[in-house]
C-alpha positions as a Python dict, from the first residue, in 0.01 Angstrom:
ca = {
    (1, 'M'): (0, 0, 0),
    (2, 'K'): (222, 225, 209),
    (3, 'F'): (58, 540, 340),
    (4, 'R'): (233, 860, 230),
    (5, 'W'): (223, 1141, 483),
    (6, 'D'): (127, 1482, 348),
    (7, 'K'): (129, 1806, 542),
    (8, 'K'): (-210, 1897, 403),
    (9, 'Y'): (-363, 1626, 625),
    (10, 'L'): (-208, 1802, 924),
    (11, 'Y'): (-356, 2136, 812),
    (12, 'W'): (-698, 1976, 760),
    (13, 'G'): (-681, 1816, 1103),
    (14, 'I'): (-580, 2141, 1273),
    (15, 'T'): (-852, 2330, 1085),
    (16, 'A'): (-1113, 2072, 1190),
    (17, 'L'): (-1002, 2092, 1554),
    (18, 'V'): (-1016, 2471, 1548),
    (19, 'V'): (-1366, 2469, 1394),
    (20, 'I'): (-1490, 2214, 1648),
    (21, 'G'): (-1332, 2405, 1935),
    (22, 'I'): (-1486, 2736, 1824),
    (23, 'S'): (-1825, 2566, 1780),
    (24, 'I'): (-1810, 2425, 2135),
    (25, 'I'): (-1710, 2764, 2277),
    (26, 'L'): (-1995, 2938, 2089),
    (27, 'F'): (-2241, 2675, 2214),
    (28, 'F'): (-2139, 2728, 2575),
    (29, 'L'): (-2146, 3106, 2532),
    (30, 'M'): (-2499, 3096, 2390),
    (31, 'F'): (-2661, 2837, 2617),
    (32, 'R'): (-2426, 2807, 2915),
    (33, 'G'): (-2286, 3160, 2931),
    (34, 'A'): (-2297, 3194, 3310),
    (35, 'N'): (-2128, 2858, 3370),
    (36, 'F'): (-1867, 2934, 3106),
    (37, 'K'): (-1792, 3272, 3265),
    (38, 'D'): (-1763, 3119, 3614),
    (39, 'G'): (-1532, 2849, 3483),
    (40, 'F'): (-1320, 3102, 3296),
    (41, 'L'): (-1289, 3324, 3605),
    (42, 'W'): (-1200, 3021, 3817),
    (43, 'L'): (-927, 2925, 3570),
    (44, 'V'): (-796, 3283, 3557),
    (45, 'G'): (-789, 3292, 3938),
    (46, 'I'): (-574, 2979, 3947),
    (47, 'C'): (-337, 3109, 3679),
    (48, 'M'): (-320, 3465, 3816),
    (49, 'P'): (34, 3427, 3966),
    (50, 'I'): (158, 3304, 3627),
    (51, 'I'): (-26, 3586, 3447),
    (52, 'D'): (126, 3838, 3688),
    (53, 'G'): (466, 3684, 3622),
    (54, 'F'): (435, 3725, 3245),
    (55, 'I'): (308, 4084, 3281),
    (56, 'L'): (589, 4177, 3521),
    (57, 'A'): (849, 4009, 3300),
    (58, 'Y'): (717, 4196, 2996),
    (59, 'L'): (729, 4528, 3181),
    (60, 'M'): (1076, 4465, 3327),
    (61, 'T'): (1233, 4347, 3000),
    (62, 'P'): (1302, 4702, 2867),
    (63, 'I'): (1472, 4788, 3199),
    (64, 'L'): (1678, 4470, 3182),
    (65, 'N'): (1782, 4541, 2823),
    (66, 'F'): (1881, 4897, 2915),
    (67, 'V'): (2089, 4783, 3215),
    (68, 'E'): (2253, 4503, 3019),
    (69, 'H'): (2335, 4730, 2726),
    (70, 'N'): (2499, 4988, 2952),
    (71, 'L'): (2697, 4722, 3138),
    (72, 'L'): (2830, 4590, 2807),
    (73, 'K'): (2909, 4922, 2641),
    (74, 'R'): (3021, 5144, 2929),
    (75, 'I'): (3174, 4906, 3183),
    (76, 'L'): (3289, 4598, 2994),
    (77, 'K'): (3326, 4789, 2664),
    (78, 'K'): (3264, 4470, 2467),
    (79, 'D'): (2999, 4318, 2244),
    (80, 'R'): (2793, 4023, 2361),
    (81, 'S'): (2954, 3799, 2098),
    (82, 'Q'): (3296, 3860, 2256),
    (83, 'L'): (3193, 3711, 2591),
    (84, 'S'): (3204, 3346, 2693),
    (85, 'K'): (2889, 3162, 2800),
    (86, 'R'): (2996, 3186, 3163),
    (87, 'R'): (3043, 3563, 3141),
    (88, 'I'): (2711, 3600, 2959),
    (89, 'K'): (2533, 3417, 3243),
    (90, 'L'): (2716, 3632, 3498),
    (91, 'L'): (2621, 3948, 3307),
    (92, 'R'): (2257, 3839, 3291),
    (93, 'G'): (2250, 3759, 3662),
    (94, 'V'): (2394, 4098, 3755),
    (95, 'S'): (2151, 4273, 3517),
    (96, 'V'): (1854, 4087, 3665),
    (97, 'C'): (1962, 4182, 4019),
    (98, 'I'): (2000, 4549, 3924),
    (99, 'T'): (1663, 4547, 3746),
    (100, 'L'): (1491, 4386, 4043),
    (101, 'F'): (1658, 4636, 4278),
    (102, 'L'): (1537, 4931, 4070),
    (103, 'V'): (1182, 4795, 4057),
    (104, 'L'): (1167, 4725, 4432),
    (105, 'I'): (1317, 5067, 4515),
    (106, 'S'): (1055, 5235, 4293),
    (107, 'L'): (773, 5041, 4460),
    (108, 'Y'): (913, 5116, 4806),
    (109, 'G'): (943, 5485, 4724),
    (110, 'F'): (584, 5495, 4601),
    (111, 'F'): (439, 5311, 4900),
    (112, 'S'): (653, 5493, 5158),
    (113, 'I'): (611, 5847, 5025),
    (114, 'V'): (293, 5870, 4818),
    (115, 'V'): (64, 5618, 4991),
    (116, 'P'): (91, 5772, 5344),
    (117, 'Q'): (10, 6111, 5192),
    (118, 'L'): (-290, 5960, 5017),
    (119, 'L'): (-414, 5798, 5338),
    (120, 'R'): (-376, 6123, 5532),
    (121, 'S'): (-563, 6312, 5259),
    (122, 'I'): (-848, 6058, 5257),
    (123, 'Q'): (-865, 6063, 5638),
    (124, 'S'): (-877, 6443, 5638),
    (125, 'I'): (-1154, 6441, 5378),
    (126, 'V'): (-1362, 6199, 5586),
    (127, 'L'): (-1316, 6398, 5910),
    (128, 'Q'): (-1382, 6738, 5752),
    (129, 'F'): (-1655, 6627, 5513),
    (130, 'P'): (-1938, 6789, 5720),
    (131, 'S'): (-1761, 7125, 5714),
    (132, 'Y'): (-1704, 7092, 5339),
    (133, 'V'): (-2074, 7027, 5288),
    (134, 'N'): (-2154, 7328, 5508),
    (135, 'N'): (-1919, 7550, 5304),
    (136, 'L'): (-2076, 7433, 4980),
    (137, 'T'): (-2424, 7495, 5120),
    (138, 'I'): (-2335, 7851, 5225),
    (139, 'W'): (-2185, 7920, 4882),
    (140, 'L'): (-2493, 7783, 4705),
    (141, 'E'): (-2724, 7990, 4924),
    (142, 'K'): (-2527, 8301, 4839),
    (143, 'V'): (-2538, 8223, 4466),
    (144, 'L'): (-2910, 8146, 4475),
    (145, 'A'): (-2983, 8463, 4672),
    (146, 'D'): (-2833, 8664, 4387),
    (147, 'N'): (-3028, 8465, 4124),
    (148, 'P'): (-3397, 8422, 4226),
    (149, 'Q'): (-3494, 8244, 3904),
    (150, 'V'): (-3226, 7979, 3953),
    (151, 'E'): (-3337, 7939, 4317),
    (152, 'L'): (-3697, 7883, 4210),
    (153, 'Y'): (-3593, 7625, 3949),
    (154, 'I'): (-3376, 7431, 4195),
    (155, 'S'): (-3650, 7445, 4464),
    (156, 'N'): (-3897, 7290, 4220),
    (157, 'M'): (-3647, 7018, 4135),
    (158, 'I'): (-3590, 6944, 4503),
    (159, 'N'): (-3963, 6924, 4573),
    (160, 'T'): (-4009, 6694, 4274),
    (161, 'Y'): (-3729, 6447, 4340),
    (162, 'T'): (-3716, 6447, 4723),
    (163, 'P'): (-3989, 6178, 4763),
    (164, 'E'): (-3815, 5956, 4506),
    (165, 'L'): (-3480, 6005, 4681),
    (166, 'R'): (-3633, 5921, 5022),
    (167, 'E'): (-3795, 5609, 4878),
    (168, 'W'): (-3467, 5502, 4717),
    (169, 'M'): (-3274, 5548, 5042),
    (170, 'N'): (-3530, 5356, 5251),
    (171, 'G'): (-3604, 5084, 5000),
    (172, 'T'): (-3270, 5031, 4827),
    (173, 'L'): (-2973, 5196, 4996),
    (174, 'L'): (-3029, 5100, 5361),
    (175, 'P'): (-3106, 4730, 5292),
    (176, 'Q'): (-2785, 4706, 5089),
    (177, 'M'): (-2560, 4846, 5363),
    (178, 'N'): (-2503, 4500, 5513),
    (179, 'Q'): (-2408, 4371, 5169),
    (180, 'A'): (-2167, 4662, 5130),
    (181, 'I'): (-2000, 4578, 5460),
    (182, 'R'): (-1958, 4216, 5354),
    (183, 'A'): (-1825, 4333, 5018),
    (184, 'V'): (-1563, 4550, 5192),
    (185, 'S'): (-1451, 4251, 5402),
    (186, 'S'): (-1431, 4036, 5090),
    (187, 'Y'): (-1240, 4314, 4912),
    (188, 'A'): (-981, 4320, 5192),
    (189, 'F'): (-931, 3945, 5147),
    (190, 'S'): (-904, 3996, 4769),
    (191, 'V'): (-633, 4260, 4823),
    (192, 'L'): (-430, 4018, 5035),
    (193, 'K'): (-471, 3744, 4774),
    (194, 'A'): (-370, 3985, 4495),
    (195, 'L'): (-61, 4081, 4698),
    (196, 'W'): (31, 3713, 4739),
    (197, 'D'): (-22, 3652, 4366),
    (198, 'F'): (199, 3953, 4294),
    (199, 'I'): (482, 3815, 4508),
    (200, 'I'): (462, 3473, 4339),
    (201, 'G'): (439, 3644, 4001),
    (202, 'L'): (750, 3850, 4078),
    (203, 'I'): (943, 3529, 4147),
    (204, 'I'): (814, 3377, 3823),
    (205, 'S'): (909, 3691, 3629),
    (206, 'I'): (1271, 3661, 3748),
    (207, 'Y'): (1296, 3315, 3593),
    (208, 'L'): (1130, 3440, 3273),
    (209, 'I'): (1356, 3742, 3214),
    (210, 'N'): (1666, 3545, 3313),
    (211, 'S'): (1610, 3298, 3027),
    (212, 'K'): (1391, 3502, 2792),
    (213, 'E'): (1597, 3422, 2480),
    (214, 'K'): (1567, 3050, 2551),
    (215, 'Y'): (1187, 3058, 2584),
    (216, 'V'): (1149, 3272, 2271),
    (217, 'G'): (1376, 3032, 2081),
    (218, 'Q'): (1168, 2735, 2195),
    (219, 'A'): (849, 2905, 2076),
    (220, 'K'): (1004, 2970, 1734),
    (221, 'K'): (1120, 2609, 1713),
    (222, 'V'): (765, 2488, 1777),
    (223, 'A'): (628, 2725, 1511),
    (224, 'Y'): (871, 2602, 1243),
    (225, 'S'): (806, 2238, 1337),
    (226, 'I'): (428, 2266, 1292),
    (227, 'F'): (388, 2513, 1004),
    (228, 'D'): (569, 2561, 676),
    (229, 'I'): (846, 2820, 661),
    (230, 'K'): (634, 3090, 499),
    (231, 'R'): (350, 3055, 749),
    (232, 'A'): (589, 3039, 1045),
    (233, 'N'): (768, 3353, 926),
    (234, 'E'): (435, 3532, 902),
    (235, 'M'): (338, 3423, 1254),
    (236, 'I'): (669, 3540, 1400),
    (237, 'E'): (635, 3873, 1220),
    (238, 'D'): (281, 3906, 1359),
    (239, 'F'): (410, 3854, 1712),
    (240, 'R'): (684, 4112, 1653),
    (241, 'F'): (417, 4359, 1542),
    (242, 'I'): (206, 4281, 1851),
    (243, 'H'): (511, 4336, 2069),
    (244, 'R'): (593, 4669, 1903),
    (245, 'T'): (233, 4788, 1932),
    (246, 'F'): (174, 4684, 2291),
    (247, 'G'): (524, 4768, 2411),
    (248, 'G'): (526, 5109, 2246),
    (249, 'F'): (175, 5202, 2358),
    (250, 'I'): (175, 5066, 2715),
    (251, 'G'): (529, 5182, 2792),
    (252, 'G'): (472, 5522, 2634),
    (253, 'K'): (136, 5567, 2808),
    (254, 'L'): (286, 5482, 3149),
    (255, 'L'): (568, 5732, 3095),
    (256, 'D'): (322, 5994, 2970),
    (257, 'S'): (96, 5943, 3274),
    (258, 'L'): (391, 5966, 3513),
    (259, 'I'): (499, 6298, 3362),
    (260, 'I'): (141, 6430, 3366),
    (261, 'G'): (106, 6330, 3733),
    (262, 'I'): (428, 6513, 3824),
    (263, 'L'): (326, 6823, 3624),
    (264, 'C'): (-18, 6813, 3786),
    (265, 'F'): (138, 6802, 4134),
    (266, 'A'): (366, 7094, 4050),
    (267, 'G'): (82, 7299, 3903),
    (268, 'T'): (-172, 7230, 4180),
    (269, 'S'): (91, 7309, 4443),
    (270, 'I'): (161, 7645, 4279),
    (271, 'I'): (-205, 7750, 4252),
    (272, 'G'): (-276, 7623, 4605),
    (273, 'T'): (-516, 7339, 4524),
    (274, 'P'): (-609, 7135, 4835),
    (275, 'Y'): (-498, 6770, 4848),
    (276, 'A'): (-249, 6820, 4565),
    (277, 'I'): (-88, 6475, 4600),
    (278, 'L'): (-420, 6289, 4606),
    (279, 'I'): (-553, 6478, 4304),
    (280, 'S'): (-225, 6438, 4112),
    (281, 'V'): (-229, 6061, 4170),
    (282, 'I'): (-591, 6044, 4047),
    (283, 'I'): (-507, 6247, 3736),
    (284, 'G'): (-191, 6044, 3664),
    (285, 'V'): (-358, 5704, 3711),
    (286, 'T'): (-669, 5782, 3507),
    (287, 'N'): (-452, 5935, 3232),
    (288, 'V'): (-346, 5578, 3147),
    (289, 'I'): (-693, 5534, 2995),
    (290, 'P'): (-689, 5695, 2648),
    (291, 'F'): (-937, 5967, 2556),
    (292, 'F'): (-1177, 5925, 2853),
    (293, 'G'): (-907, 5908, 3122),
    (294, 'P'): (-857, 6285, 3172),
    (295, 'Y'): (-1231, 6333, 3226),
    (296, 'L'): (-1261, 6034, 3460),
    (297, 'G'): (-990, 6185, 3680),
    (298, 'A'): (-1083, 6553, 3654),
    (299, 'I'): (-1455, 6525, 3738),
    (300, 'P'): (-1429, 6367, 4088),
    (301, 'S'): (-1127, 6584, 4167),
    (302, 'A'): (-1318, 6898, 4069),
    (303, 'L'): (-1617, 6794, 4281),
    (304, 'L'): (-1389, 6741, 4581),
    (305, 'I'): (-1229, 7084, 4538),
    (306, 'L'): (-1572, 7242, 4483),
    (307, 'M'): (-1684, 7138, 4832),
    (308, 'I'): (-1372, 7298, 4984),
    (309, 'D'): (-1326, 7611, 4777),
    (310, 'P'): (-1538, 7683, 4464),
    (311, 'L'): (-1293, 7943, 4337),
    (312, 'Q'): (-1006, 7693, 4359),
    (313, 'C'): (-1225, 7450, 4162),
    (314, 'L'): (-1242, 7704, 3878),
    (315, 'Y'): (-863, 7749, 3885),
    (316, 'F'): (-819, 7371, 3886),
    (317, 'L'): (-1046, 7319, 3586),
    (318, 'I'): (-859, 7584, 3387),
    (319, 'F'): (-525, 7427, 3482),
    (320, 'I'): (-642, 7076, 3388),
    (321, 'L'): (-772, 7203, 3055),
    (322, 'V'): (-432, 7357, 2977),
    (323, 'L'): (-251, 7044, 3100),
    (324, 'Q'): (-460, 6810, 2887),
    (325, 'Q'): (-414, 7029, 2581),
    (326, 'F'): (-39, 7010, 2640),
    (327, 'D'): (-60, 6633, 2681),
    (328, 'G'): (-281, 6578, 2376),
    (329, 'N'): (-96, 6807, 2136),
    (330, 'V'): (266, 6807, 2256),
    (331, 'L'): (367, 6546, 2515),
    (332, 'G'): (148, 6254, 2402),
    (333, 'P'): (242, 6266, 2030),
    (334, 'K'): (609, 6318, 2125),
    (335, 'I'): (617, 6003, 2341),
    (336, 'L'): (365, 5777, 2168),
    (337, 'G'): (397, 5901, 1811),
    (338, 'D'): (172, 5697, 1581),
    (339, 'S'): (217, 5373, 1776),
    (340, 'T'): (-135, 5246, 1698),
    (341, 'G'): (-215, 5393, 1356),
    (342, 'L'): (-584, 5425, 1448),
    (343, 'S'): (-811, 5717, 1372),
    (344, 'S'): (-1001, 5896, 1648),
    (345, 'F'): (-1321, 5703, 1573),
    (346, 'W'): (-1154, 5363, 1611),
    (347, 'V'): (-984, 5477, 1933),
    (348, 'I'): (-1323, 5569, 2085),
    (349, 'F'): (-1478, 5248, 1949),
    (350, 'S'): (-1204, 5025, 2095),
    (351, 'I'): (-1217, 5194, 2436),
    (352, 'T'): (-1597, 5166, 2450),
    (353, 'F'): (-1610, 4806, 2328),
    (354, 'F'): (-1330, 4658, 2537),
    (355, 'G'): (-1429, 4873, 2836),
    (356, 'G'): (-1775, 4718, 2820),
    (357, 'L'): (-1622, 4370, 2805),
    (358, 'M'): (-1348, 4401, 3069),
    (359, 'G'): (-1405, 4726, 3257),
    (360, 'V'): (-1115, 4958, 3330),
    (361, 'F'): (-857, 4698, 3225),
    (362, 'G'): (-1030, 4671, 2888),
    (363, 'M'): (-1020, 5049, 2846),
    (364, 'I'): (-643, 5041, 2901),
    (365, 'I'): (-558, 4755, 2663),
    (366, 'G'): (-844, 4815, 2419),
    (367, 'V'): (-657, 5056, 2190),
    (368, 'P'): (-343, 4842, 2129),
    (369, 'T'): (-554, 4525, 2105),
    (370, 'F'): (-780, 4673, 1839),
    (371, 'A'): (-478, 4825, 1665),
    (372, 'V'): (-334, 4473, 1624),
    (373, 'I'): (-665, 4334, 1498),
    (374, 'Y'): (-709, 4629, 1261),
    (375, 'A'): (-355, 4595, 1122),
    (376, 'M'): (-391, 4221, 1063),
    (377, 'I'): (-724, 4264, 884),
    (378, 'R'): (-576, 4548, 675),
    (379, 'R'): (-280, 4331, 578),
    (380, 'R'): (-507, 4044, 473),
    (381, 'V'): (-723, 4284, 269),
    (382, 'H'): (-419, 4436, 96),
    (383, 'R'): (-281, 4092, 20),
    (384, 'G'): (-613, 3987, -138),
    (385, 'L'): (-628, 4305, -346),
    (386, 'Q'): (-270, 4262, -468),
    (387, 'K'): (-345, 3907, -579),
    (388, 'K'): (-627, 4048, -794),
    (389, 'N'): (-405, 4330, -924),
    (390, 'L'): (-626, 4595, -763),
    (391, 'P'): (-499, 4914, -593),
    (392, 'I'): (-474, 4921, -213),
    (393, 'D'): (-513, 5299, -172),
    (394, 'T'): (-851, 5381, -14),
    (395, 'E'): (-879, 5700, -220),
    (396, 'E'): (-923, 5486, -533),
    (397, 'Y'): (-1244, 5336, -391),
    (398, 'K'): (-1420, 5661, -299),
    (399, 'G'): (-1728, 5707, -516),
    (400, 'L'): (-1676, 5364, -676),
    (401, 'I'): (-1979, 5207, -847),
    (402, 'R'): (-1821, 4890, -982),
    (403, 'V'): (-1501, 4739, -1119),
    (404, 'E'): (-1502, 4610, -1479),
    (405, 'K'): (-1345, 4281, -1582),
    (406, 'D'): (-1043, 4466, -1716),
    (407, 'H'): (-996, 4624, -1368),
    (408, 'T'): (-1130, 4960, -1483),
    (409, 'F'): (-1289, 5160, -1201),
    (410, 'V'): (-1631, 5309, -1272),
    (411, 'K'): (-1699, 5594, -1031),
    (412, 'D'): (-2004, 5801, -944),
    (413, 'N'): (-1844, 6137, -1030),
    (414, 'P'): (-1576, 6082, -1294),
    (415, 'P'): (-1323, 6365, -1328),
    (416, 'K'): (-1414, 6625, -1587),
    (417, 'P'): (-1177, 6659, -1884),
    (418, 'D'): (-967, 6973, -1906),
    (419, 'E'): (-1089, 7251, -2137),
    (420, 'D'): (-771, 7231, -2347),
    (421, 'D'): (-830, 6860, -2410),
    (422, 'T'): (-1192, 6926, -2508),
    (423, 'E'): (-1095, 7194, -2759),
    (424, 'E'): (-830, 6972, -2916),
    (425, 'K'): (-1080, 6684, -2953),
    (426, 'G'): (-1336, 6923, -3103),
}
């Protein structure tokens, strides 16, 4: 008897492989978690140049599209369909070169202008740190002299915690200094390795953006060859949604942070804040992290300014408060819009959860990642409700006790009938 191939066998086989694979991963996570983590980090370390290449290609694609669009419309004044394959390749090559030039010029400008200023600021802080501590001490003594009760409270705290602090310094801090020195040396080697991975990744990204349509087409061809048309269409639409969410959020957040950093530099320069460039870079970089970012950048900056000039610290905190209100209520919504569709609770949840898993990187990508997961779950839930002819509006389920077989909703507080209706029935 001739065997008849059916696609359902393929689906069963893929499902079985996925279940077995997930079971193996869960086993290793539960009983071999440390080995699994070490192996995963080792694999990520090997693939880091490729990962950097994909990230750089993804970030440079909007620039490439912008350059290519302007070359077509303003210089050639033609549509892409009107060009021959040779001219299309030439146009792509020129666009890639211009994109790479813009990226390298931006990096060179940052490292040649901002980084030296940062290094000088850090060097100045290190050299003048004793005088800053002395200024802060004099200011505190003056404040405490005017407030005897506060002085007594702080003196009691110092007397209470000084022995514990001395024990911690002698028993924990000093023995770990040698480890810290070794860690700094290892960190310097890691920086050099990351720089090398970045260079290799930049080369890989050039190949990726040069033939991005080809690689996307190959991925679609694989999807349609494995899955049925409906399932493949759904997968491609899911990837489009992921691209819109990540692209809109990451790109918008980077632009928002750049503007906030520039506004912070302008504002701190006007009010005379010390180390304006250093503080503006800290505020701009930490602003990439949603919700918690402004506080992560403002607190260390305020402490630094407090040691130099307490009054300037007060001015800085007021300025940052105004700046963050402007960012949260005007600039941020204008740039980002509703790119994630998450409520404030889910934003905090995603930042906390992914930050705990992956640190600062997880705090940056946590919101768009959870937004994708949330949207996919919501779509599956809505699809299941529609199959059962049930409403998808959440308001319909508030106060719900049960749903009858005829799809009638029984609620805890049913709406009261109008008085006119009651009189007519009476």
